[in-house]
N, C-alpha and C positions, 0 to 999 in steps of 0.2 A: 290336849284334851283335858279340860279341868274336871276334877272330881270333888264333890263336897265331902267334908269330914266333920263329924260332930262327936265330941267327947261325952261321957256319961255325966259330966258336970255342966253340960250345955254349951261348952265352948265350940265355936264353929270356925272352920277354915277351909282352904282349898289346896289341892295338890295338882301337879301337872305331870303328864306322862312323857312329854317331849315330842309327841306326835301332834299332827293337826287334824287327824281323823278324816282325812280326805279319801284314803284308800282302805279297802277291806283289811289289809294287813295292819294298818294303824289301829283300827277298831279291835282287831284280834289282840294286839299288844295291850291295849287298855283293858280289855276284858280279862286277859291273863293276869295282869297286875291286880285287878280288883278281886278276882276269884281266888288267886293263889296267895298273895301277900296280905290282902285285907283281913282274912280270918286270923292270920298270925299276929296282926297288930292289935286285935281286940283285947281290951283289958290292960294294955301296956300304958305306961306313963308317957304322955306326949312330950314332956319336958326332958326326958332322957334320950335325946336325939342320937347320941353316939351308940347307945344300946340298941336302938331300933335299926 
């Protein structure tokens, strides 16, 4: 399930959860990632992949 990502500098990209979003559990996993990890990544340097 792709998810759009945009930095504060306007750089855009996509990330994938590894699910195909066909089952309710797949959508639950995607929502959990977006709601749990998304806020933790805000303000971080996207070039520092190992730190993320």
